[in-house]
FITOR-909326 format. One line per 3 residues: number of its first residue (from 1); their letters; for each residue x, y, z of C-alpha. Coordinates in steps of 0.001 Angstrom, whole numbers. Layout:
NUM> a> X,Y,Z  ... .
***
This chain:
1> mkd> 28433,-23274,26  27901,-26555,-1786  29478,-25079,-5000 .
4> lrt> 32606,-24099,-3073  32848,-27595,-1553  32667,-29147,-5012 .
7> lmp> 35380,-26825,-6248  37673,-27620,-3274  38069,-31391,-2837 .
10> hsk> 40283,-30902,235  37364,-29358,2218  35666,-30838,5230 .
13> adt> 32101,-29861,6166  30612,-29541,9616  27190,-29111,11104 .
16> kmd> 25495,-25754,11731  26305,-23715,14841  23964,-22325,17322 .
19> rkd> 23504,-18570,17135  24177,-18193,20786  27620,-19760,20534 .
22> klf> 30619,-17522,20100  32839,-17703,17018  35818,-18852,19031 .
25> iin> 34280,-22289,19220  35034,-22692,15539  38714,-22951,16384 .
28> evc> 38000,-25969,18584  35923,-27608,15757  38824,-27027,13308 .
31> emk> 41236,-28673,15671  38966,-31672,16037  38745,-31909,12211 .
34> ncn> 42632,-31422,11789  42073,-28265,9701  44304,-25212,9797 .
37> kci> 42083,-23088,7454  38449,-22236,7830  35636,-20690,5793 .
40> ffe> 32572,-19769,7916  29209,-18552,6434  27134,-16275,8631 .
43> akk> 23604,-15331,7557  21659,-12453,9135  18056,-11338,8657 .
46> kqd> 17604,-14133,6039  18899,-11772,3404  22538,-10759,4261 .
49> lyi> 25371,-13214,3941  28764,-12757,5605  31829,-14968,5101 .
52> wls> 34815,-15380,7420  38235,-16564,6098  40497,-17551,8906 .
55> nvp> 43892,-19124,9626  43287,-21353,12588  44235,-21051,15410 .
58> hgp> 46513,-18012,15570  45017,-15856,12770  44763,-13616,10900 .
61> sak> 41165,-13661,9794  39038,-11511,7452  35331,-10793,7340 .
64> flv> 33452,-10037,4066  30016,-9205,2881  29004,-11538,23 .
67> qni> 27085,-9781,-2814  25738,-10708,-6281  25815,-14431,-5682 .
70> htl> 25126,-16700,-8664  25308,-20456,-8179  26290,-23196,-10634 .
73> ael> 22640,-24280,-11150  21525,-20726,-11711  24103,-19743,-14280 .
76> kmt> 24164,-22918,-16502  27356,-21931,-18210  28862,-23956,-21055 .
79> gnc> 32151,-24489,-19225  32902,-27673,-17446  35894,-29138,-15563 .
82> lrg> 36954,-32446,-13966  35627,-32876,-10460  38504,-32844,-7958 .
85> srp> 41053,-31199,-10352  43509,-28681,-9069  42927,-24973,-9960 .
88> vls> 45279,-22222,-11048  44890,-19009,-8973  44971,-15723,-10857 .
91> fdp> 45218,-12417,-8972  44842,-8835,-9910  48049,-6717,-9855 .
94> vfd> 46541,-4527,-7209  46997,-7335,-4686  50718,-6651,-4716 .
97> qkp> 50411,-2902,-4368  48699,-2578,-1010  49619,-4391,2144 .
100> hya> 46103,-5500,3255  45478,-6956,-271  48797,-8781,-93 .
103> llk> 47656,-10379,3218  44383,-11398,1659  46189,-12844,-1332 .
106> elf> 48258,-15162,857  45040,-16198,2693  43270,-16965,-567 .
109> iqi> 46278,-19047,-1789  46357,-21118,1401  42588,-21689,1391 .
112> fst> 41498,-22149,-2221  44589,-23928,-3603  44351,-27746,-3477 .
115> pqy> 47391,-29404,-1811  49551,-31421,-4122  49027,-35186,-4061 .
118> hpr> 45927,-34848,-1933  43991,-38156,-1887  40705,-36543,-3086 .
121> sqp> 42325,-34457,-5814  42938,-35403,-9422  46373,-34807,-11077 .
124> fvd> 44950,-32380,-13646  44816,-28579,-13970  41811,-27593,-16084 .
127> hvf> 40280,-24486,-14435  41273,-21071,-13117  40069,-19116,-10049 .
130> tfs> 40381,-15368,-10701  40402,-12754,-8045  40062,-9246,-9441 .
133> itd> 39524,-5911,-7720  37021,-3475,-9017  35128,-683,-7163 .
136> eri> 36944,-1566,-3880  35523,-5138,-4049  36959,-8541,-4819 .
139> wfr> 35284,-10309,-7698  35533,-14142,-7867  35174,-16053,-11180 .
142> nyq> 35839,-19689,-12145  36916,-20450,-15763  37612,-23635,-17681 .
145> iie> 40828,-23911,-19651  40160,-25271,-23151  42986,-27498,-24347 .
148> ddg> 42766,-26660,-28019  43618,-22922,-27980  43914,-22094,-24276 .
151> alv> 40712,-20006,-24264  38705,-19534,-21065  35005,-20438,-20621 .
154> eig> 33218,-19481,-17474  31900,-22336,-15267  30660,-20565,-12157 .
157> prf> 29875,-19873,-9368  30449,-16086,-9174  30208,-13724,-6311 .
160> vln> 31617,-10443,-4999  33389,-10100,-1638  33141,-6639,90 .
163> lik> 35818,-6461,2749  34768,-5304,6224  37678,-5903,8624 .
166> ifq> 40859,-7894,8969  41603,-9205,12482  44884,-10262,13977 .
169> gsf> 43538,-13396,15643  41248,-16194,14422  37636,-14866,14372 .
172> ggq> 38576,-11857,16575  41395,-9950,18133  42956,-6659,17284 .
175> tly> 41744,-4949,14112  44521,-4794,11517  42505,-3092,8769 .
178> enp> 39029,-1569,8417  37522,-789,5089  36506,2883,4877 .
181> hyq> 34415,2264,1752  32266,-336,3378  28579,365,3766 .
184> spn> 26398,-1986,5840  23296,-3429,4126  21031,-1762,6705 .
187> thr> 22302,1736,5874  22111,989,2209  18451,-119,2453 .
190> rel> 17751,2914,4650  19242,5269,2017  17034,3645,-762 .
193> rla> 13896,4125,1410  14771,7781,2120  15398,8406,-1608 .
196> lva> 11939,6996,-2421  10313,9034,317  12045,12231,-950 .
199> kfr> 10911,11531,-4531  7360,10951,-3371  7351,14305,-1410 .
202> ekq> 8739,16165,-4398  5795,14861,-6513  3292,15905,-3871 .
205> nmk> 4777,19397,-3590  4659,19792,-7337  951,18791,-7410 .
208> qlq> 208,21367,-4665  2041,24150,-6606  111,23367,-9753 .
211> klk> -3190,23556,-7835  -2226,26905,-6346  -1283,28295,-9797 .
214> ske> -4562,27085,-11324  -6516,28899,-8574  -4622,32215,-9022 .
217> dpa> -5983,34789,-11555  -4067,34743,-14821  -1766,37688,-15309 .
220> lip> -3211,40508,-17461  -1118,40770,-20658  -1342,44206,-22325 .
223> kdp> -2837,44142,-25751  -420,44412,-28677  -1544,47099,-31157 .
226> tde> 269,45313,-34057  -1965,42193,-33752  -4739,43709,-36000 .
229> vfe> -2486,45146,-38713  -3059,42374,-41252  -6797,41973,-40502 .
232> tpa> -9010,43219,-43407  -12674,44005,-42657  -15178,41859,-44549 .
235> eek> -17670,43390,-47030  -21036,44061,-45542  -23836,42275,-47257 .
238> pme> -27300,43983,-47692  -30150,42686,-45584  -32727,40730,-47611 .
241> iel> -36150,40066,-45988  -38080,37092,-47570  -41873,37519,-47319 .
244> vrp> -42738,34174,-49031  -42152,30960,-47227  -39405,28923,-48950 .
247> epk> -40333,25581,-50451  -39185,22618,-48419  -36126,20902,-49829 .
250> msl> -36607,17356,-50995  -34172,14767,-49852  -32044,12682,-52391 .
253> kkk> -33919,9528,-51549  -37338,10998,-52365  -35894,12482,-55676 .
256> kkk> -34528,9023,-56668  -37931,7385,-55907  -39763,9809,-58140 .
259> vhq> -37367,9407,-60953  -37710,5540,-60773  -41545,5850,-60693 .
262> rqr> -41506,7968,-63836  -39221,5590,-65580  -41523,2675,-64774 .
265> kwk> -44558,4484,-65997  -42837,5292,-69345  -41764,1716,-69742 .
268> kkl> -45428,538,-69134  -46784,2990,-71718  -44234,2007,-74308 .
271> grn> -44930,-1648,-73711  -48747,-1116,-74206  -48234,841,-77394 .
274> gvq> -46041,-1866,-78867  -48615,-4585,-78133  -51498,-2545,-79796 .
277> n> -49438,-1894,-82962 .
***
């Protein structure tokens, strides 16, 4: 919310609303602030964020589910732009092909474009707001325009808007369009849990089948007569009975000791003989 306020110098903030209050009270707050466009953030269950874009007080209004939010502080992109400068709005060609996207395009233009000669704005155009449609969702990006070659460098923030409904009035009224591809976060989380449960049950069933197979008797395979074709019988050696007890075998260490002892004795004898002569 703070990132959007920094990007739109013509915005005016207001305090939080009570959850018990109805959304129609926002129209009165906008009249007190002399605003004819409104962006309202609605958080539910401390994990789902919804955003309302409304034309006050007669409508129309649109409700979106905000997904994949990345703030300016989180991204730390290399792009930078002058605070309070006016943006260029870039839209996907699909916005001109379908009527509900054409309505949203006009709503985005009136809300995100900074009015000319606004006292808080700067007379420069150095960044672009892009609204592209992919996978039935609206992807928002903010890019800096480099003066040298006109290249684009992303600044942030970035988020995805999943359209839920478009209403005729401001924060209510007759439903003009309902997104058939929309799936609520609760049903999405429920499907993920069911998929994990099904995967766990499949593993348990596989373990039980393996236990049953191990307990069953192995199938009797008939003997193949060709298995013994290349087997040659070994020659039978005659039986020899030894009546004398075999001498114990000496280890290598003992043999080496005896050899060293003999060598020492011979050296001593040779040394005595040389002294006598």
